[in-house]
Every structure is written in structure tokens, then in C-alpha cells.
C-alpha positions as CSV (number, residue, x, y, z in Angstrom):
1,M,0.0,0.0,0.0
2,S,1.3,3.4,-0.9
3,K,1.9,6.1,1.8
4,L,0.6,9.6,1.8
5,R,3.2,12.1,2.9
6,V,2.5,15.7,3.5
7,H,5.6,17.8,2.8
8,A,6.4,21.0,4.7
9,F,3.1,21.9,6.3
10,A,4.1,25.2,7.9
11,V,3.1,26.3,11.4
12,S,4.0,29.3,13.5
13,L,6.0,29.0,16.7
14,D,2.8,29.1,18.6
15,G,1.4,26.2,16.5
16,Y,-1.0,27.9,14.1
17,G,-1.2,26.8,10.4
18,A,-3.3,29.9,9.5
19,G,-3.8,33.3,11.2
20,P,-7.0,34.8,12.5
21,N,-9.8,36.1,10.3
22,Q,-9.7,33.4,7.7
23,G,-12.1,33.6,4.8
24,L,-12.6,32.7,1.2
25,E,-10.7,35.9,0.2
26,N,-8.0,35.3,2.8
27,P,-7.7,31.5,3.4
28,L,-4.4,31.8,5.4
29,G,-5.8,34.5,7.7
30,A,-4.0,37.6,8.9
31,G,-0.3,37.0,8.8
32,G,-0.6,33.5,7.5
33,E,1.2,34.1,4.2
34,A,4.5,34.7,6.2
35,L,4.5,31.0,7.1
36,H,5.3,30.1,3.5
37,D,7.9,32.7,2.6
38,W,10.7,30.2,3.1
39,I,9.3,27.5,0.8
40,I,8.2,29.5,-2.3
41,P,11.7,29.6,-3.9
42,T,12.2,25.8,-3.5
43,R,11.5,22.9,-5.9
44,T,9.5,21.2,-3.2
45,F,6.8,23.9,-3.6
46,Q,5.8,22.6,-7.0
47,Q,5.4,19.1,-5.5
48,L,2.9,20.3,-2.9
49,Q,0.2,20.7,-5.6
50,G,-2.5,18.0,-5.8
51,Q,-1.8,16.2,-2.4
52,G,-4.7,14.9,-0.2
53,G,-7.6,12.6,0.0
54,R,-6.7,10.0,2.6
55,L,-5.2,9.4,6.0
56,I,-1.7,10.7,6.5
57,D,1.2,8.3,7.1
58,E,3.9,10.9,7.3
59,L,3.6,14.6,8.0
60,H,6.6,17.0,7.4
61,I,5.9,20.0,9.6
62,A,7.9,23.2,9.0
63,I,7.9,25.4,12.2
64,V,8.5,29.0,11.2
65,P,9.8,31.6,13.7
66,V,6.6,33.7,13.4
67,L,4.0,34.3,16.0
68,L,0.3,34.5,14.8
69,G,-1.4,34.6,18.2
70,S,-4.6,33.0,17.1
71,G,-6.1,31.3,14.0
72,E,-6.3,27.6,12.9
73,H,-4.2,25.5,15.2
74,L,-2.8,22.4,13.4
75,L,-3.2,19.7,16.0
76,T,-6.2,20.8,18.2
77,G,-8.1,17.8,19.3
78,I,-5.7,15.3,17.7
79,D,-4.0,12.9,20.0
80,T,-0.9,12.1,17.9
81,L,0.4,9.5,20.4
82,A,-2.8,7.6,20.6
83,L,-3.0,7.6,16.8
84,G,0.5,6.0,16.6
85,Y,2.6,8.9,15.5
86,A,6.2,9.6,16.6
87,C,8.7,12.2,15.6
88,S,11.0,10.3,13.2
89,E,13.2,13.2,12.0
90,H,14.0,16.7,12.9
91,D,16.4,19.3,11.6
92,T,16.9,23.1,11.6
93,T,17.8,25.1,8.6
94,S,17.8,28.8,7.9
95,G,14.5,30.3,8.9
96,V,12.6,27.1,9.7
97,M,12.7,23.9,11.9
98,H,11.6,20.7,10.2
99,A,10.0,17.8,12.0
100,V,8.6,14.6,10.5
101,L,5.8,12.8,12.3
102,T,5.5,9.2,11.1
103,K,2.7,6.8,11.8
104,R,3.9,3.5,13.2
105,R,2.4,0.4,11.5
């Protein structure tokens, strides 16, 4: 069975994947676009298109040194340990810390 891997889901230092005041015209909310400034110039950005549709086996989270204060929190109500996830990798690069959560089989 193939795995679904989410590459580089960006969150703020305080854990938000989008800022406050989200809407159709502003889907990332106030300040949310700053979460993606680091990835836009990379080749990986092109690979992000078209992902989704099933349970996630591996989640690459990019933690960006930006504070949003409120908005859409990535892991609210999700018990990652009970679902079988563990941090399998972590690394720090310029402007972002990368962590990979992998579901144990």
C-alpha cells in the first residue's frame, strides 16, 4: 500500500497553520502568508500541488519563527500519540525547523 506524505506543512512558533480572520478571500488569515515565505523559492513547492484525499502516514511540519497569536491550530483535538505517530526526524535550517511525524504500523 502506498503512503501519503505531507511535505512541509508550515506552522507558527505558537502552533498555528493559519492566522486569525480566515475567509474565502484570505484563506491563510491575517499574517498566515508569512508561514510560506521560506518555501516558495524551493523545488518542493511545486510538488505540494495535488496532495490529499486519505489518512496521512507521514507529516513533514515546518515550524516557522513567526507568532500569529490565534487562528487555525494544526493539532487541536488530535492525540498524535494515541493515533500511533512519533517524531521520526528533525532538523533546523535557515528560517525554519523541520520535524517529521511518522505513523507506526
